C-alpha positions as CSV (number, residue, x, y, z in Angstrom):
1,M,4.9,-0.1,-8.7
2,V,5.9,-2.4,-5.9
3,G,6.6,0.6,-3.7
4,L,3.2,2.0,-4.5
5,L,1.6,-1.3,-3.6
6,Y,3.4,-1.4,-0.3
7,L,2.4,2.2,0.6
8,K,-1.2,1.5,-0.5
9,H,-1.4,-1.3,2.0
10,A,0.6,0.3,4.7
11,F,-1.5,3.5,4.8
12,N,-4.8,1.9,3.8
13,E,-5.1,4.0,0.6
14,S,-7.0,3.4,-2.5
15,D,-5.2,3.2,-5.9
16,E,-6.3,6.8,-6.6
17,S,-5.3,8.2,-3.2
18,V,-1.9,6.5,-3.0
19,C,-1.0,8.0,-6.4
20,E,-2.3,11.5,-5.3
21,R,-0.4,11.3,-2.0
22,W,2.8,10.2,-3.8
23,A,2.6,13.4,-6.0
24,Q,2.5,15.5,-2.8
25,D,4.8,13.5,-0.4
26,V,8.6,13.6,-0.9
27,Y,8.9,10.7,1.6
28,F,6.7,8.5,-0.5
29,Q,8.8,9.3,-3.6
30,F,12.1,8.7,-1.7
31,F,10.7,5.4,-0.5
32,C,10.0,4.4,-4.1
33,G,13.5,5.2,-5.1
34,D,13.2,8.7,-6.6
35,D,16.1,11.2,-5.9
36,Y,14.1,14.4,-6.6
37,F,10.6,15.5,-5.8
38,Q,8.2,15.3,-8.7
39,P,4.9,17.2,-8.3
40,R,3.0,14.8,-10.6
41,M,1.3,11.5,-10.2
42,P,3.6,8.5,-10.7
43,C,1.2,6.7,-13.0
44,D,-2.5,6.5,-13.8
45,P,-4.2,4.7,-10.9
46,T,-5.6,2.2,-13.3
47,N,-2.1,1.1,-14.1
48,L,-1.6,0.1,-10.4
49,A,-4.7,-2.0,-10.6
50,R,-3.5,-3.7,-13.8
51,F,-0.1,-4.3,-12.2
52,R,-1.7,-5.9,-9.2
53,Q,-4.0,-8.1,-11.4
54,A,-1.0,-9.1,-13.6
55,L,0.9,-10.3,-10.5
56,G,-2.1,-12.1,-9.0
57,E,-3.2,-12.0,-5.4
58,A,-0.7,-14.7,-4.3
59,S,2.2,-12.8,-5.7
60,V,1.1,-9.5,-4.1
61,E,0.8,-11.3,-0.7
62,K,4.3,-12.8,-1.3
63,L,5.7,-9.3,-2.1
64,L,4.3,-7.9,1.1
65,A,5.5,-10.9,3.2
66,T,9.0,-10.5,1.7
67,T,8.9,-6.8,2.6
68,I,7.9,-7.5,6.2
69,A,10.6,-10.2,6.5
70,A,13.3,-7.8,5.2
71,A,12.1,-5.1,7.7
72,V,12.4,-7.7,10.5
73,Q,15.9,-8.8,9.3
74,M,17.0,-5.1,9.2
75,K,15.6,-4.6,12.6
76,A,13.3,-1.8,11.4
77,V,10.4,-3.6,13.1
78,R,10.3,-6.2,15.9
79,P,8.6,-9.6,15.3
80,S,6.5,-8.9,18.4
81,E,4.8,-6.0,16.5
82,F,3.0,-8.7,14.4
83,E,1.7,-10.7,17.4
84,R,-1.5,-8.7,17.7
85,V,-3.9,-7.8,14.9
86,I,-6.3,-4.9,15.1
87,V,-9.5,-5.4,13.2
88,D,-11.7,-2.5,12.3
89,T,-15.3,-3.5,12.6
90,T,-16.9,-0.2,11.9
91,V,-20.3,-0.5,10.4
92,G,-21.2,1.8,7.6
93,E,-24.5,2.8,6.1
94,S,-25.8,0.2,3.6
95,D,-27.6,0.7,0.3
96,Y,-29.8,-2.3,1.3
97,L,-33.3,-1.3,2.2
98,S,-35.3,-3.7,4.4
99,D,-39.1,-4.0,4.2
């Protein structure tokens, strides 16, 4: 579940899409600790939402921060990669109708 949460945030996926992608991507499965490809969803997407709610927002953020710290320590990423933030300000169509 922690691996799915990380992949969800890393690839900007929804709960549903990260589970669907996991079922099709051997790399996602390997990242989450599986040794063999399994062409099925890892769980119902609602279970991922329940897991995240049970942890609470602060714990989810702490898990992600710990993951980033471990990647820096293992030299998988450089600290300089976190110096700049890219914000997507794309404006989408709204359901709000003005008079």
